N, C-alpha and C positions, 0 to 999 in steps of 0.2 A: 549690254551685257554687264555683268555684275562683277565688282571687284576682283579680283585675281588675289586671292589670298594664298599662304602656303600650303595650306591643306586643300585647298581646291586644285591647284596645281599638282600636288602629289596625288591626289586621288585619281587625276586625269591623267596623270604619267602611268600609275598602276593599271588603269583600266586599257590605256594605247598597249601597255607591254603584254596584256591577259590576251585583248583582240589580234594583234600581232602573233603571239604564239598562236592561237586557235586558227588564224589564216594559215598560217604556216602548215601546220598540221593539217589540215583541211585540204592544201594542195597538193602535198602527198599521197592524198585518196584520186583513184583513178576515174575518169568519167562515170557518173552517175546514170546519164544520158549518151549512149555512144554515137546517134546523131548529131547532139548537142554538146560538145566537149566543154564550151563555156559557161556550160550551168552546173552550179554546186549550191548547197544548201546553204552556205551563207552563215553560220555559226556565229561570226565575227560580228554580225548585227544586233545580236543581242546586247553586245556593248553599245553600239551604236544608237538603240533605242532607249537603253540605258541613260546614254550623255543626254540624249533629246529631253528626255524625262526629268532628270535633277539637274541639267545645267543650261539646257537652252537653245537656240537655235545657232546662235553665233558661236560658241564654243564649241558645238557639235560640227560644224563648218569646217574649223579650225582642227578639231580632231579626227574628222574625215581625210581631210589634205593630210594631214602628217601618216595617219593609217595608210594612207594609198600609197604616200611616197617610200614607206618602210617596206611594203608589198613589192613596191618596184624594187626596192633593194633585193629582196629575195629571188624575184621571180627571173631577172637579169635580161626581160622580155619586155620591148616596148608594145608589141601585139597584145600581150596581157594584161599590159599595165593600160592600155587604151579601154579594154575590157571592163577591168576593175573600177576605172573612173566612171565610165558610163554608167555601170550598173549600180555602184554605190552612191554616186550622187543622184541618180532616178529614184531608189529607194529612200533614200535620205530625204527628199525633198517633198516624196510623198507621204512619209512617216510623220516628218514634223510638222505638215500642213493639217494632217488628220488629226495628229495628236493636240494641235493648238486649236482647231476649230469645231473637231466632234467629238473628244475624251469630253466627260465620261460616257457619253453615249454610244459611242461606237468603243468596243474593247481594243485592250492591247493587242489582244491574238489578231482583230480583225486589221488594226493598224499594222499589224507585222504580215500577215498575209498582203496587203494593199502594197505595201515596199517589196516583197518577194517577187510579187506578179511584173510589178514596174520595173524593176530591176533586168528580169529576165526580158523582157519586152523592149527593153533598151539595149541589151545586150544582143537578142535577134536580131535589131534593126540595124543596128551596127555590123555585126556579121554580114548580112544581106548586102549593105552598102558598100563595107570593104571588097569583099568578094565579088561585088555585081552579080548576086544571085538571088533575083527576088523568089526563087522557089523556095529558099530559107523558111518563109511566113508560111510555108505549110506544115513545120514542126511546132509552129505556137500554140496551138491546143494542146498538144503533150505537155511543150513547157511550161505552159501556165498551171496544169493540172499537177505538175511538179512543184511549181511555185506554192501552190495553196498548200500541198502537204507540208513544204518547208516553211513558209511562213507560219504555218502552226504550230511546229517545233519549236522555232525561234521565238516565236509570241510567249506559247506557256513557259518555256526556259526561261525568257524574261519575267513574266509575272513573279513565278516560282522564286527567282533571286531577289525581286523587290520585296516579296511578300516576307520572305525570311532572313534577310539582311537585318542587323542591330540598327536601331534607330540612329546611334551615333557615327554609324558608316553613312549615312544619307543627308546627315546636315551639314551643310558648308559653308557657314558663317566666320 
């Protein structure tokens, strides 16, 4: 983990605030798949992927833990919190690993897609376990198809934000 400078902490704080706001706004949108209400686009993952790229794994874990804590305060539901933690950490681990091992051979959009698919697989598995309903796995192909679309959207937004950010906002020494 790199040295925590005031600029790094400030940038992480701004990114955390933005990710939290995006999460809150997205949580107000009705479920996009009525048969899988825990599935969402996950636009806050744009910020998570950004943190992976510019800050690294350790700071990404801290960022994700705090983001999940803030989302728990907003949702007031331990049930929602468990789904958020399962999905976000599954996505984070896959995206961080793919970025570290395979980038640039694998694009950021592909990294985002892999994270989205793993997030929703983790959420479906958790729902099946908690509700003791193995039949939920039947919806997995539809959930994964939706995840691919969501991953493309998040990946493209992340690439565009990285491409158009001024260099002074991405140098944190």
